N, C-alpha and C positions, 0 to 999 in steps of 0.2 A: 489396538488396531481395529478390532471388531466393534468396540464402543465408538470409535471415531466414524466408522462406516455408518453405524446407526444414526449418529449425530448428523452426518452429512445428509442422509435421507430426510431427517426431521427439518434441518435448515432449509433444504430445497422446498419442502412442503410449505413452510412458513413464508419463504420468499415468494413462492408462486402465488400464494393467497394475496400478499401485499402488492406484488407486481400486477396481478390481474385487476386489483382494485384501482391502482394508479391508471392503468390503461383504460378502464371503464370511465374513470373520472374525466380523463382528457380525450375520450372518444377515439381511442386508437384502435384500429380494426385488425391489424396483423399481429397475431400472438405467437411469437417465436420463443420457445421455452427458455433458452439461455439468456436472451435479452430481457425477458420478463423476470427471470430470477435476479439479474443484476439490478433492474429497476426496483425490485422488491427489497434488495439490500439497501439501496439508496433511501427508500421510503422508511425502512426501519431505522436507518442511521439518523434521519431527521427527527423521527418520533422520539428515539432514545435521547437525542441531544436536548430536545425541548423538556423531556422528563427530568434530565440531569440538572436543570436549573433549580428544580424544587426538591429533588430527592434522589436516593440511590437507585441504581439500575440493578435491581435484585429480583426476588421472586414476585414482588408486587407488579413490577413492570412486565415481567414475563407472563403473568396472568392476564394483564391487559393485552399483551401481544397475542396470546392464544385466543382470547375472546374476540378481538378485532379480526383475526384471521378467520375464525369460524363465521363471523358475520359476513365477511367478504366472500367466503365460499358459498354461503347460503344464498346471497343475492346475485352471485355471478357463477352459478353452477356450470352453465353451458360453456362459459369462457375458460373456466378452470379445466374442464374436460377437454376443450379444444387445445389448451396449452400442453396438457399431458399427452394427448394424442400426437401432438407435434414432436414431443420428446421421444415417444415410442417410434414414430416414423423416422426421425433423424437417426436413431440407432439401427432400426431395421433395414434401412436402405444402404447402410455401409457395406462395403465388400467384406467377405469373411476375414480377409487379412487385417483390415482396419478394425473390425470388431475385436479380433484377438489382441491387436495392438492396443486398443482402447482399454480393454479389460486388464491387460498386463500393466499398462501405465497407471490405471486406477489403483491396482494393488500396490505398486511401488510408491504412489503418492500417499496411500494410507500407511505404509511402512515408514516412510520418511516423517510423516506427521506424528507417528507413535514413538519415534526415536528421540534422543536427546536434542534439544534445540541448539542451533549453531550460531546465529547472528549475535554479535556482541552487544548491539543496541537492546536486545531483549533483556540483558542483564542490567543495563543501566537505567532504562525507563519504560520499556514495553510492559513488563509484568506489573510494575508499580502503578503505572497509569491506569491499566485495566482494573487492578484491585481497588484503587481509589474510586473509580467510577462505580464499581459494584457495591462498595460499602458506603459511599457518601454522595456520589454525583459530583458536580463541579464544586471545588473548594476554593474559597477566596484566598488569594495569595499563595497558592500551592507552589508556585515557582520559587518562592523564597526558601523553601525547604531544599529543593534540588531543581535548578533552573532548566534541566532537560524536560521536566514534567510540564513546562509551559507549552510544549509542542502538542500534547493531547490531540492526536490526529482523529479525523472522522472515522478512520478504519478501526481505531482502538475503541471508539464509542460503539461502532457496529459490533465489534468482537465482544464487548462487555454485555451487549444485549442478547448475544446468542451463545455464550459460553456455559450457560446452565451452572454457574458457580455454586449455587445453593444445593445442587444435586451432587456434583463431582468437580473437584478442583483442578483437574489436569486437561481441560479443554481450552486450548488457545490456537485452534487450527483452521481458522477461517480462510487464511491465505491458501491452504491446501484445497479447500472446497472451491475457491475461486479459480485455481489453476485447473482443477478437474473439469469444471464447466467449460473453460476456454479450450482445453484439449479436445473435448467433445465437439465444440463449435468448429475448431480447426479441422478435425478429421472430416466433418460434414462438408466443409469447403473443398478439401482435397478430393473427396469422393466426387463432388460436382465437376471438378476439373478433369478427373480421369474419364468421366462420362461424356462431357461436352467438349472440352479442350478449346473453349471459345472465350475464356476470360482469364487472363494472366493473374488477376487479383486473387482468384480462387487458389491458385498455386502458391502465391505469396503468403496468403493467410494459412494455407495448409502446411507451410514449413514452420509455423510457430513452435511446435514441440522439439525442434532441433536443439533448442537451448535448454532442454529439461534438466540437464546436469547443473547448469547455472541456477535455474529456477528452484530446484530441489533444495538448495542451501538456504532458502528463505522461508519455505512453507511450513517448517516446524515451529515458526513463530508468527505472530500477527504483524509481519512486515508490511509496511505501506507500499513497498516497491512492487510486490506481486500484482495487486489490483491495478496499478498504473500500467504495468507491462501488458496485462490482459486486456484492459479496457481501451488502451491505445489502439490495439489491433481491431477491436470490435467497433470503436468509434470511426476509424478510417474506413472500415467496411461499409458502415451505414452512410458515411459521407460520400464515398465514391459511387455508390448506387444512386443516391439522391442527387448527386452532381450531374449525372447523365440524364436522369428522369426524376424531376422534383417530386418528392412525396412529403406531404405535411406530417404524416405519422412518423416518418423517419427523422424529420427535423426536430420534432418534440423529444423523441427518444434520444437523439444525438445530444441535444442541449442538456437533457437531464443527466446523461452519463458523463458528459464533460464537466458539469457542475459537481458531480460525485467525485471525479478525479481531483478537482481543485480543492474540494472539501477534505479529501484524503491527504493530499500532498500539494500545498500551494506552489511548489516549484514546477508543477505540471500545467501552470496557468496558460501557457502558450497553445495548449490544445483548443483553447477557445477560438483560435484562428479558423478551425474547421466549420463550426456553425456560422461564424461571421461571414466567411467566404461564400458559404452555401446561401445565406440570406441575401447577400449582395447580388449573387449570380441569378437568383430566382426571386427577386424582390416582389414581383407582382403576385406570384403564387403563395409566398410565405409571409407576406406582410401582415395578414390577418391573424397569423398563428403566434406572433410575438406576444400578443396579449395573454395567451395561455402560458407562455414560457416565463414571462416576467415575475409572476407571483412565486414560482419555484426559485428563481434566481434571487429574488429579494429575501425570501425566507432563509435560503442558504447563507446569504451574506449577513443577515441579522444574527443568525445562530453563530456564525464564525466570529463576528464582532463581540457578541455577548459572551461567548466562551472565553475568548482571549482576555476580555476586560476583567472577568472574574478571576481567572487563573493567574494572569501576569500583571494586570493593570494597564496593558497596552492593547487597544482595540485591534490593531493589525499586526500584532507580534508575529515574526521578529522585526517587522518594520516599526521603527520608533518615532516616525515623523508625526503621527497623530497622537500626541501626548496630552490628553485632555482629562485624565482621571487623577484625582488628588486624594484618593483614599489611602489609609495607612497600609493596606495590603499590597500596594503596588511595588513591584520589584524595583529596587534602587537603580537609577539610571546607570550607575557605574557597573553594576552586575550585568544589566541588560546589554550594555556596550561590550563588556568583556565576553559575553556569550557570542555576540555577533563576530567579534574579532577572532575568537577561538574557532568558530565555525569556518570563517574564511581561511584561516591559516591551516586548518586541519586538512583541507582539500589538497594542500601542497606538502603535507607532513612537516610543517614548520611551526615554531612558536610564534605567537602574535607579534612580538617585537622584531623577530627575524623577517616575518612576512612584510611588515611595514617598511623595513629598510631596503627591500628589493624594488627594482623598477619593474614595469609591466613585462618587458622582454625577459628579464631575469626570472620572473615568476613563470613565464611560459616555458622557459628552458627547464626550470625545476619541475614543473608539472609533467613535461614530456619525458623526463629522465628519472622518474620516481623509482623505476625498477619493479620487477615482479608484476603482479596482476594489475595494479593501478597504472603503472607505466605502459603496459601492453595495451590496455583499453584506451588510454589517452592518446597513444600513437595511432591506434586504429581510428579513433574519432577524427583526428586531423587528416589521416590518409583518405577517409571517406569523403571529406569535404572536397578533396582533389579529384577523386575517381568517379564519384556518383554522377556528376553531370554527363559523363561520357556514356554511362549505361542508360541514363534517362533519355538521351537523344535517340537511342536505338529501340525504345519501347513504344508501345501504342497507347500508353497511359501517361503521356507527358505532363498534362496539366495537374493532375492529382499528385503525381510523383514530385513535380517541381515544388508544389506547395509544401509537401512533407519535407523536402530538402531545405527550403527557405526557413521553415519553422525549426528544423534541426539546427541550422547555423545560428539562428537567433537564440535558441535555447543554450547552445554552447557558450555564446558570448555573455549572456546573462549569468549563467552559472560560473563562468570564469571569474567574474567579479563578486560572486556571492559564496558559492560552495561547489566547486567543480569535481564532485565525486562521480565516478563512472555510473554508480547506481542511479543517479539522478537524470542522466542523459541517455541511458541505455534504451529507453522505450522507443524513441525515434531513431536512434542508431540501429536498433535491431530490425525495424521495419525496412530500413534502407538496405541492411545486410541481406534480408530475405529477398528483397527486390533484385539485388545483384546475383544472389545464388540462383534465383528462379530463371534468370537469363541464361544460366549454364546448366542447371540441374532441372531438367524438365521431362526426361523419359521416366515412364511409370516404374520400371523395375529399379532404376537407379535411386529414385526418390524413396521408394519403399525400403530399399536396403539401408539408405542413410537414416531413415526414421527408426528402423529396427535397431540399428547399432547405437543411435543416440538416445532414443526413448527408453530402451530396455537394457542393452548390454552396458553401455558407458554409465548411464544414470543409476543402474541397479548395482553395479560393482561396489561403490563406496558403502552401500547399505549393508553389504555382506562382509566385506573385508575392511578393516581399519586402514584408512588411506591418509598418510601424511602429505601435506601440500606445502611444506616449508619453501619449496622453490617458487610458489605463487603468492603466498600470504606475507604481508609485511608485519602483521601483528601476531605475537606469540600466542594470543588467545585463539587464533583461527588457524592453527597449523594442523589440525586433524578434523576431517569431516565426521559427522555423526554417523554411526552405523546401527543397524537394527539388532535388537536383542530378542531372543526367542521368548523371553518373559513378557514382551510387549505385544504379543499376538492378540491378547484380550485387553490388558490394561496398558495405556500409554505411559510413557515417561512423564515425570513431573514437568511443569512449565519452565523450570530452570535446569541447566546442566550441573549446577552446584547444589550442595546440601544447604538446607536453610538454617544452619546453626548461627546464632547471633549473640551479641552481648549488648545489654542496655546501658546507655550513658545518659548523663543529664547535663544540659547547658541552659542556665537560667530556668525558665519554667517549662522547658521542652525535654521530655524523655524520648530518646530516639534509639533505634536498633541498628547496630553496626554489624554487617555480615562478617563472619569469621572465616569463611571458606573462599572469599573473593578478595584478591589483592589488587584488583582493577580500581583505579582512583575514583571513577564515577559509578562503580558497581554497587548494586543494591540487591540483585537477585530476587528471591522469593521470600525474603524475611518479612515479618509482620510490619505493617505501616504504623508509624512513620519510620522509614528506613533511609539511612544515609551513611556513607563512609565517614568514620571519625576523622581521618586525615583530611578529607575534603572540607569538613566544617572548620578544622583548624587552619587550613590554607586561607579560606575566606575571612576568618577571624583575624589572622595576622596581616593579610595583604589588603583587605578592604574594610577592616574594622567593623564588621557586621556579623551577627549570628541570627539564625531563624528562631522565632519565638511564637508561641500560641497567642492568638488574639484574645481568647477567653480560656476557660478551663476545658472546653470541648474541642476535639479535633475537627469536628464538622464546621466549626466557625472559622477555621483557616489559620493562616500564618502571616507574620510580618517580619521584616528585617530590622533588628534592633541595633542601633549604633552603639558601640562600646568605647570606653575610654582608652586613650593611648597608653595609660599607665600600666 
């Protein structure tokens, strides 16, 4: 816990240096500490991605990161000081209650990050993705070993750049850092509302921490969902201010943060609607600024295409329409299509064949009646389509709220036909939920009581007491929330909730490590790379007649799928 606190301070310093450098490069004048830190994360993500094309993201890259940070601080000393002063001012002007609430929340975030990770995807591909980036960078045909690794999110690239794996192996807590920044930002908005009471948006953004219990279940892992939830609120804040009074600085920051979201999780692509609407609405003011934004967008797109081309062989993976690469490391089309079918069906808790045999209405019924947490969220998602317009009509923020609602509906439609997991649409659903709550919950004392109960009491309880959630979770893997152990006050839990015992097997020219403590079919945990479940390889060997093989004698040269005989 204490080590993670030190790490967070270090990460903030590095991000501030890079964020200030970005602001100076694009001549942005308003230095708000939280926004600068997020822009710094985006800058580091792009730099680490470029580095990964040629080498591992290890101590060599971090040395480059430190040197670049020092240069940025040296040439932008006054702006760095300005940013730090803004951070100090943001905290200082909070009310005593909000200060205490912020400090308590920060302690709980550190406790959650130090405890055992909870998210199931952490055990299937988060840990392995980051380990591969740290040790090798982008590997050709990595998806042939385990096709979940084809996802390699921009958030995992950022995490690999800032986890200091060459010093200590248990730092995978960037999502916790992200949440802490956003809680600080949120309390600042709430404090403004209590002082002025002239902007309902400040109250809406100030309600962000109400969902801390939900957020806490993701921050012990480098989950891509947390930065999307956080950045969605910040992007909408920038948008609504610039929508009323066009600011070129705000437009550039908004575009950069939206690009960061898409690079982290392509399913958040509809957030691009905010800068597009802003540009259309204030074309005369912003038209000259597009030239500044285009190079960032182009660089992000080229990195995204290059990353996917190397790892899976499909430039826009998981979209397979652009099939232009014919190298031997390309994931076989049958496996790629199976991955997409599996992803679609998983959102309905169906097998691919069962999913295919259902009509659209039958799928909708299945989706709404899943039961437990998934079914609850899915029903709420549909209910909000029905009730939100009535609340929007009563507000003074109709235009922005309507845009959010339209994007939310479009997001649900797109996800319904791709992967309708509640984690993927929660970002826009939650902003609408806060809008509805703000129309009812606006008295100071009531808001503070709700924040106290949700941020501290409800969120902190599972950290102290082992809390079963069989009544909410469909997956047996997720029936107990992680709780804090006194031994983790200094040293955090390892990056996996499982032991890293393994057994080495061989198929063809590939020696791979099978985790002994994980019976999850896709599970790999924290065992040494290359890690893959033996039963998983057997399944693909029997059903698709392929096995992963090394392209050369070196792991760094990648993998290909070898077709085997039917005999």
